[in-house]
TIMI-2910 file (N, C-alpha, C, CB; in pm, 1 decimal, decimal comma, always signed):
<rs>
+----------+----------+----------+----------+----------+----------+----------+----------+----------+----------+----------+----------+------+
!      n_x !      n_y !      n_z !     ca_x !     ca_y !     ca_z !      c_x !      c_y !      c_z !     cb_x !     cb_y !     cb_z ! resn !
+----------+----------+----------+----------+----------+----------+----------+----------+----------+----------+----------+----------+------+
! +12994,6 !  +9350,0 ! +14684,6 ! +13096,0 !  +9446,1 ! +14647,3 ! +13209,8 !  +9442,4 ! +14749,6 ! +13035,6 !  +9587,8 ! +14636,6 !  Unk !
! +13330,9 !  +9443,9 ! +14702,2 ! +13447,5 !  +9442,1 ! +14790,4 ! +13477,9 !  +9581,2 ! +14842,0 ! +13569,2 !  +9385,3 ! +14717,9 !  Unk !
! +13518,4 !  +9586,5 ! +14968,5 ! +13559,5 !  +9713,6 ! +15025,7 ! +13707,3 !  +9735,7 ! +14998,2 ! +13530,8 !  +9718,1 ! +15177,1 !  Unk !
! +13746,7 !  +9860,8 ! +14985,8 ! +13887,0 !  +9893,7 ! +14966,2 ! +13958,7 !  +9889,5 ! +15100,1 ! +13902,9 ! +10032,3 ! +14899,9 !  Unk !
! +14084,2 !  +9851,4 ! +15097,7 ! +14165,3 !  +9852,3 ! +15219,2 ! +14186,7 !  +9996,9 ! +15262,8 ! +14301,9 !  +9780,0 ! +15196,5 !  Unk !
! +14197,4 ! +10018,8 ! +15394,0 ! +14218,3 ! +10156,4 ! +15440,0 ! +14351,7 ! +10212,3 ! +15390,9 ! +14212,5 ! +10162,7 ! +15592,8 !  Unk !
! +14356,3 ! +10342,1 ! +15370,3 ! +14478,8 ! +10407,5 ! +15325,1 ! +14590,1 ! +10383,6 ! +15425,5 ! +14456,2 ! +10558,6 ! +15304,5 !  Unk !
! +14708,5 ! +10350,9 ! +15376,1 ! +14824,8 ! +10331,3 ! +15461,8 ! +14838,6 ! +10192,1 ! +15519,9 ! +14820,5 ! +10427,9 ! +15571,9 !  Unk !
! +14750,3 ! +10098,7 ! +15483,9 ! +14756,9 !  +9963,6 ! +15540,5 ! +14888,9 !  +9893,5 ! +15508,0 ! +14640,4 !  +9879,9 ! +15489,0 !  Unk !
! +14951,9 !  +9931,5 ! +15400,0 ! +15072,6 !  +9864,3 ! +15353,8 ! +15200,9 !  +9939,7 ! +15387,3 ! +15064,7 !  +9843,4 ! +15206,2 !  Unk !
! +15192,3 ! +10037,9 ! +15474,9 ! +15309,9 ! +10115,0 ! +15513,5 ! +15362,5 ! +10066,8 ! +15647,6 ! +15277,2 ! +10264,8 ! +15519,7 !  Unk !
! +15493,4 ! +10081,2 ! +15665,1 ! +15558,3 ! +10043,5 ! +15789,9 ! +15507,7 ! +10134,0 ! +15902,5 ! +15713,2 ! +10052,6 ! +15776,9 !  Unk !
! +15465,8 ! +10072,2 ! +16012,9 ! +15418,9 ! +10148,8 ! +16128,0 ! +15507,8 ! +10116,2 ! +16247,4 ! +15269,0 ! +10117,8 ! +16159,5 !  Unk !
! +15539,8 ! +10217,3 ! +16324,0 ! +15623,0 ! +10201,0 ! +16443,0 ! +15543,0 ! +10134,1 ! +16554,4 ! +15677,7 ! +10337,6 ! +16490,3 !  Unk !
! +15615,1 ! +10077,9 ! +16649,9 ! +15558,0 ! +10023,3 ! +16774,1 ! +15462,6 !  +9906,4 ! +16751,0 ! +15485,1 ! +10132,1 ! +16848,6 !  Unk !
! +15489,8 !  +9827,2 ! +16648,2 ! +15412,6 !  +9705,4 ! +16624,4 ! +15510,5 !  +9589,3 ! +16631,5 ! +15336,9 !  +9709,4 ! +16485,3 !  Unk !
! +15479,4 !  +9492,2 ! +16716,3 ! +15567,5 !  +9376,3 ! +16729,7 ! +15569,9 !  +9298,4 ! +16598,8 ! +15521,7 !  +9285,2 ! +16846,4 !  Unk !
! +15689,9 !  +9259,7 ! +16557,6 ! +15705,4 !  +9184,4 ! +16434,1 ! +15787,3 !  +9059,0 ! +16459,6 ! +15771,5 !  +9270,6 ! +16325,5 !  Unk !
! +15760,0 !  +8957,8 ! +16383,3 ! +15837,0 !  +8835,1 ! +16391,5 ! +15957,0 !  +8841,7 ! +16299,9 ! +15750,7 !  +8715,1 ! +16357,1 !  Unk !
! +16020,4 !  +8725,8 ! +16282,2 ! +16138,4 !  +8718,3 ! +16196,2 ! +16117,7 !  +8610,5 ! +16090,7 ! +16266,1 !  +8689,4 ! +16279,3 !  Unk !
! +16178,5 !  +8631,6 ! +15975,9 ! +16184,6 !  +8528,5 ! +15872,2 ! +16330,6 !  +8487,0 ! +15864,2 ! +16129,4 !  +8580,4 ! +15731,3 !  Unk !
! +16354,2 !  +8357,8 ! +15883,3 ! +16491,1 !  +8306,4 ! +15882,1 ! +16502,2 !  +8188,5 ! +15786,4 ! +16535,0 !  +8264,7 ! +16023,9 !  Unk !
! +16621,3 !  +8167,3 ! +15735,0 ! +16648,0 !  +8051,0 ! +15652,1 ! +16720,8 !  +7947,1 ! +15736,4 ! +16731,1 !  +8089,4 ! +15526,2 !  Unk !
! +16670,1 !  +7825,2 ! +15734,9 ! +16734,0 !  +7715,5 ! +15806,7 ! +16775,7 !  +7609,7 ! +15705,7 ! +16638,9 !  +7655,3 ! +15914,9 !  Unk !
! +16872,6 !  +7530,4 ! +15742,9 ! +16920,1 !  +7422,1 ! +15656,4 ! +16907,9 !  +7292,1 ! +15733,9 ! +17068,1 !  +7446,2 ! +15608,9 !  Unk !
! +16860,6 !  +7188,1 ! +15667,1 ! +16841,8 !  +7059,3 ! +15733,4 ! +16878,7 !  +6946,2 ! +15637,7 ! +16695,6 !  +7043,5 ! +15782,6 !  Unk !
! +16918,1 !  +6834,5 ! +15695,2 ! +16953,3 !  +6716,3 ! +15616,2 ! +16825,5 !  +6643,6 ! +15576,4 ! +17048,5 !  +6621,3 ! +15695,8 !  Unk !
! +16809,2 !  +6617,7 ! +15448,6 ! +16690,7 !  +6547,7 ! +15399,3 ! +16729,2 !  +6407,7 ! +15354,3 ! +16624,5 !  +6625,7 ! +15283,2 !  Unk !
! +16670,2 !  +6306,8 ! +15418,9 ! +16694,3 !  +6168,4 ! +15377,6 ! +16622,0 !  +6137,5 ! +15246,7 ! +16648,9 !  +6070,8 ! +15487,6 !  Unk !
! +16514,6 !  +6209,5 ! +15219,1 ! +16435,0 !  +6184,6 ! +15098,5 ! +16513,7 !  +6215,5 ! +14972,1 ! +16307,2 !  +6267,8 ! +15101,4 !  Unk !
! +16579,1 !  +6331,2 ! +14967,1 ! +16653,5 !  +6368,9 ! +14847,1 ! +16802,8 !  +6342,1 ! +14860,4 ! +16630,9 !  +6514,9 ! +14816,1 !  Unk !
! +16847,4 !  +6309,8 ! +14979,9 ! +16986,7 !  +6270,8 ! +14999,6 ! +17086,5 !  +6384,2 ! +15012,4 ! +17027,8 !  +6186,3 ! +14889,1 !  Unk !
! +17039,9 !  +6504,7 ! +15038,3 ! +17133,2 !  +6615,5 ! +15060,8 ! +17068,2 !  +6719,2 ! +15152,7 ! +17175,7 !  +6680,8 ! +14925,6 !  Unk !
! +17140,1 !  +6826,5 ! +15179,1 ! +17087,0 !  +6930,7 ! +15265,0 ! +16985,8 !  +7015,7 ! +15188,7 ! +17200,4 !  +7018,2 ! +15319,8 !  Unk !
! +16882,1 !  +7058,0 ! +15259,2 ! +16777,9 !  +7142,6 ! +15201,0 ! +16768,9 !  +7271,1 ! +15281,1 ! +16640,6 !  +7069,4 ! +15198,4 !  Unk !
! +16715,0 !  +7374,2 ! +15219,7 ! +16692,6 !  +7500,4 ! +15288,6 ! +16542,6 !  +7527,1 ! +15295,3 ! +16766,7 !  +7617,0 ! +15217,1 !  Unk !
! +16503,0 !  +7592,8 ! +15402,8 ! +16363,0 !  +7630,9 ! +15419,1 ! +16357,5 !  +7765,2 ! +15489,4 ! +16283,6 !  +7523,2 ! +15498,6 !  Unk !
! +16258,0 !  +7844,5 ! +15454,7 ! +16237,4 !  +7971,8 ! +15523,4 ! +16128,3 !  +7950,4 ! +15627,3 ! +16199,0 !  +8086,9 ! +15422,7 !  Unk !
! +16153,1 !  +7999,8 ! +15748,9 ! +16054,2 !  +7986,5 ! +15854,8 ! +16022,8 !  +8123,9 ! +15913,8 ! +16104,2 !  +7890,1 ! +15964,7 !  Unk !
! +15900,8 !  +8137,6 ! +15960,0 ! +15857,8 !  +8260,1 ! +16026,5 ! +15841,8 !  +8229,0 ! +16173,6 ! +15724,9 !  +8315,9 ! +15965,5 !  Unk !
! +15905,2 !  +8309,5 ! +16258,4 ! +15883,5 !  +8297,0 ! +16401,8 ! +15811,6 !  +8423,0 ! +16449,0 ! +16018,9 !  +8275,7 ! +16478,9 !  Unk !
! +15708,2 !  +8407,4 ! +16529,2 ! +15628,9 !  +8521,5 ! +16572,9 ! +15705,1 !  +8609,4 ! +16671,2 ! +15499,7 !  +8474,1 ! +16635,7 !  Unk !
! +15657,3 !  +8730,8 ! +16694,8 ! +15722,9 !  +8819,9 ! +16790,9 ! +15730,5 !  +8754,3 ! +16928,5 ! +15647,8 !  +8954,4 ! +16800,1 !  Unk !
! +15845,5 !  +8765,0 ! +16993,1 ! +15862,5 !  +8708,2 ! +17125,9 ! +15895,7 !  +8561,1 ! +17128,0 ! +15741,0 !  +8730,0 ! +17203,7 !  Unk !
! +15907,9 !  +8498,7 ! +17011,8 ! +15938,3 !  +8355,5 ! +17006,4 ! +16077,5 !  +8327,9 ! +17059,9 ! +15925,8 !  +8303,1 ! +16863,1 !  Unk !
! +16090,0 !  +8222,6 ! +17140,3 ! +16219,2 !  +8175,8 ! +17187,7 ! +16214,5 !  +8023,4 ! +17192,8 ! +16254,4 !  +8236,7 ! +17328,0 !  Unk !
! +16316,9 !  +7958,7 ! +17138,9 ! +16319,0 !  +7812,6 ! +17135,5 ! +16302,3 !  +7751,1 ! +17273,1 ! +16447,7 !  +7764,3 ! +17074,1 !  Unk !
! +16361,0 !  +7811,5 ! +17374,5 ! +16353,2 !  +7753,3 ! +17508,6 ! +16215,9 !  +7772,1 ! +17572,7 ! +16459,4 !  +7814,4 ! +17597,5 !  Unk !
! +16125,7 !  +7844,8 ! +17510,0 ! +15989,5 !  +7862,1 ! +17563,1 ! +15886,0 !  +7776,2 ! +17490,1 ! +15948,8 !  +8008,5 ! +17554,2 !  Unk !
! +15932,7 !  +7684,5 ! +17405,7 ! +15841,6 !  +7603,3 ! +17326,3 ! +15781,7 !  +7495,2 ! +17411,1 ! +15912,5 !  +7542,9 ! +17206,4 !  Unk !
+----------+----------+----------+----------+----------+----------+----------+----------+----------+----------+----------+----------+------+
</rs>
């Protein structure tokens, strides 16, 4: 038997670190034009820390 999710699990809660969803565009040699993709970066992500 499946358990029900706790009440309020789907509501916005304060003081929780969240990442970002961004759209990037890149040149694709496969299809011959620019493509778009959505990426998720976790909380605290910085390109210079990779």
